[in-house]
C-alpha positions in Angstrom: -23.7 46.8 -7.5 -23.1 50.0 -9.3 -24.5 53.1 -7.7 -27.7 54.3 -8.7 -27.9 57.4 -10.8 -30.5 59.0 -8.2 -28.4 58.1 -5.3 -25.9 61.2 -4.4 -22.6 59.8 -3.7 -23.0 61.1 0.1 -25.9 58.6 0.5 -23.6 55.8 -0.5 -23.9 52.9 2.4 -20.9 52.0 4.1 -20.0 48.2 4.0 -17.8 46.0 6.1 -14.9 44.8 4.4 -11.7 43.1 5.0 -8.0 43.5 3.2 -5.1 41.3 3.4 -1.5 42.8 3.4 0.4 39.4 2.8 4.3 39.7 3.5 7.3 37.8 2.6 10.8 38.0 3.2 13.3 37.4 0.2 17.1 38.9 -0.1 16.8 40.3 3.4 14.0 42.7 2.8 10.2 42.3 2.8 8.0 42.1 0.1 4.1 42.8 0.0 1.7 41.4 -2.6 -0.5 43.6 -4.5 -2.5 44.0 -7.9 -3.7 46.5 -10.4 -7.6 47.1 -10.4 -8.8 47.7 -14.0 -9.6 50.9 -15.9 -13.3 50.1 -15.5 -13.5 49.4 -12.0 -16.1 51.5 -10.2 -13.5 51.9 -7.1 -10.0 52.9 -7.4 -9.3 52.3 -11.3 -5.9 51.6 -12.4 -4.6 51.7 -8.7 -2.2 48.9 -7.1 -3.8 47.5 -4.0 -4.0 45.0 -1.5 -6.4 42.1 -2.1 -9.5 42.7 -0.4 -13.4 43.4 -0.7 -16.6 43.6 1.1 -18.1 40.8 3.4 -20.4 38.8 2.3 -23.7 37.4 3.9 -22.2 33.9 3.5 -19.1 34.7 5.5 -20.9 34.9 8.8 -21.7 31.4 8.6 -18.4 30.1 7.5 -16.9 27.6 9.7 -13.6 28.3 10.4 -10.9 25.9 11.4 -9.5 28.1 14.1 -10.5 31.2 16.0 -9.0 34.5 15.0 -6.2 35.5 17.7 -6.2 37.8 20.5 -6.1 40.6 20.9 -7.0 40.8 17.3 -10.7 39.6 17.6 -11.3 41.6 20.7 -10.2 44.8 18.9 -12.3 43.8 15.9 -15.3 43.5 18.1 -15.1 47.3 19.3 -18.4 49.3 17.7 -19.2 46.1 15.7 -21.6 43.4 16.0 -20.4 40.1 17.8 -21.0 38.1 14.6 -18.9 40.7 12.4 -15.8 39.3 13.9 -15.6 35.7 12.2 -17.1 37.2 9.2 -14.4 39.7 8.7 -11.8 36.9 8.8 -13.5 34.7 6.6 -13.9 37.6 4.2 -10.5 38.3 4.1 -9.4 34.6 3.6 -12.4 34.5 0.8 -11.0 37.9 -1.0 -7.0 36.7 -0.9 -8.4 33.4 -2.7 -10.6 34.8 -5.0 -8.4 37.6 -6.1 -4.7 36.2 -6.1 -5.6 32.3 -5.8 -3.5 31.9 -2.6 -4.7 29.5 0.1 -5.1 30.5 3.8 -6.5 27.4 5.3 -6.2 23.7 7.1 -6.1 20.4 5.1 -9.8 19.2 5.4 -12.6 18.4 3.5 -15.5 20.6 3.3 -18.6 19.0 1.3 -21.1 21.7 2.3 -19.3 24.9 1.4 -21.3 27.9 0.5 -21.4 28.6 -3.3 -19.0 31.4 -3.1 -16.6 29.2 -1.1 -16.8 26.3 -3.2 -13.6 26.7 -5.3 -11.5 27.3 -2.1 -13.1 23.9 -0.8 -12.1 22.3 -3.8 -8.4 22.7 -2.7 -9.2 20.3 0.1 -8.7 23.1 3.0 -10.7 24.6 5.4 -10.0 28.9 5.9 -8.1 29.0 9.0 -7.5 32.8 10.1 -4.9 31.7 13.1 -2.3 33.8 10.9 -4.2 37.2 10.6 -3.1 40.1 12.5 -5.4 43.2 12.7 -3.3 46.2 12.3 -5.5 49.2 10.3 -9.1 50.2 10.0 -10.2 53.1 7.5 -13.4 54.3 6.5 -13.6 55.5 2.8 -14.4 59.2 3.0 -18.1 60.4 1.4 -17.9 61.3 -2.3 -16.8 58.1 -3.7 -19.0 55.6 -5.7 -18.5 53.0 -3.1 -17.6 53.2 0.6 -16.3 50.7 2.9 -15.3 50.3 6.6 -12.3 48.3 6.2 -10.1 46.3 8.3 -6.5 45.4 7.3 -4.9 42.4 8.3 -1.3 41.6 7.6 -0.2 37.9 7.0 3.2 35.9 7.1 2.7 34.3 3.5 6.0 32.6 4.0 4.7 30.4 6.9 0.8 30.5 6.5 0.3 30.0 2.8 -0.2 26.6 1.5 1.4 26.1 -2.0 3.4 28.0 -4.1 3.6 31.9 -3.3 4.3 32.9 -7.1 1.4 30.9 -8.4 -1.7 32.9 -9.2 -3.4 30.7 -11.6 -6.5 30.2 -9.6 -7.2 34.0 -9.3 -10.0 35.6 -10.6 -9.4 38.7 -13.1 -10.3 41.8 -10.4 -6.6 42.4 -10.1 -3.9 42.4 -12.8 0.0 42.3 -12.8 -0.1 40.7 -9.4 3.5 40.7 -8.1 5.5 40.7 -4.8 6.9 44.2 -4.3 9.9 44.9 -2.0 8.7 47.6 0.5 11.1 50.3 -0.4 10.0 50.1 -4.1 6.2 50.3 -3.5 5.6 53.6 -3.6 7.0 53.9 -6.9 3.4 52.5 -7.9 0.3 54.4 -8.6 -1.2 53.9 -4.9 -4.6 55.1 -3.3 -3.7 57.7 -0.5 -4.9 55.2 2.2 -2.9 52.2 0.9 0.3 54.7 1.5 -0.7 55.6 5.0 -0.9 51.8 5.8 2.1 51.0 4.1 4.3 53.7 6.1 2.5 51.9 9.3 4.1 48.5 8.1 7.3 49.8 6.9 7.7 51.0 10.6 6.8 47.9 12.0 9.6 45.2 12.4 7.5 42.4 13.6 4.1 40.5 12.3 2.8 40.6 15.6 -0.5 42.4 16.4 0.7 46.2 17.2 0.3 47.6 20.6 -2.6 49.9 19.3 -4.5 49.8 15.7 -4.4 52.9 13.9 -8.1 53.9 12.8 -8.3 56.5 9.9 -11.9 57.9 9.3 -13.0 60.9 7.4 -16.2 62.7 7.0 -17.1 66.3 5.2 -16.1 68.2 8.5 -13.3 66.2 9.9 -10.6 63.8 9.7 -9.8 61.7 12.3 -6.7 59.4 13.0 -7.0 57.4 16.4 -6.0 54.1 17.6 -7.8 51.4 18.8 -6.3 50.0 22.3 -6.9 52.7 24.6 -4.9 55.7 23.5 -6.2 59.2 22.7 -6.9 60.5 19.3 -3.8 61.5 17.3 -5.6 64.1 15.2 -8.9 65.4 16.0 
């Protein structure tokens, strides 16, 4: 919903969100899936971004085909309501489906799927978060028309996605120019600052496993924090 003209930007509520960094290997190098937001988008217009978006109320009620793996679930639960953990996993799968048409799920009938999930259910799958790895958390700074507390998940698309990785025909129109971009070339695109930070972390990691600690990037009007979830002290304070 667009921000009210009477609501100061600093009063915009922070919404929980999930973002998917889908990776695949081609010709000896990793590629990441990204798309471009529209010129009229209220948030990050014209920027190349990962698929993702806010958690919907129905996401908390979605029956997942498998649990989110540890230690990801435990780290997601830090400073969060217990029911938010499966909701974040569900939101990641739903946003990936809506914005790219790619299915992260297990075969199975789902006759009672919520309204926002009926297109996914029609593919003959139930959402399966077992391949997601929680790797980054960031809060949108004040002054933006929308603010999110976003959790970023990596995904090995080659092993986890059902179907053709080049088939985006079922995607909605929220992202255009969907494409797999080699990691060494991605910074030539118009990226949000936080996306560049996340990509630097991803490029430095050689495995798809959950990291030893998860970077947490937070900004407010007086300070910028970049700390890690998992028991380590703040890197910057």
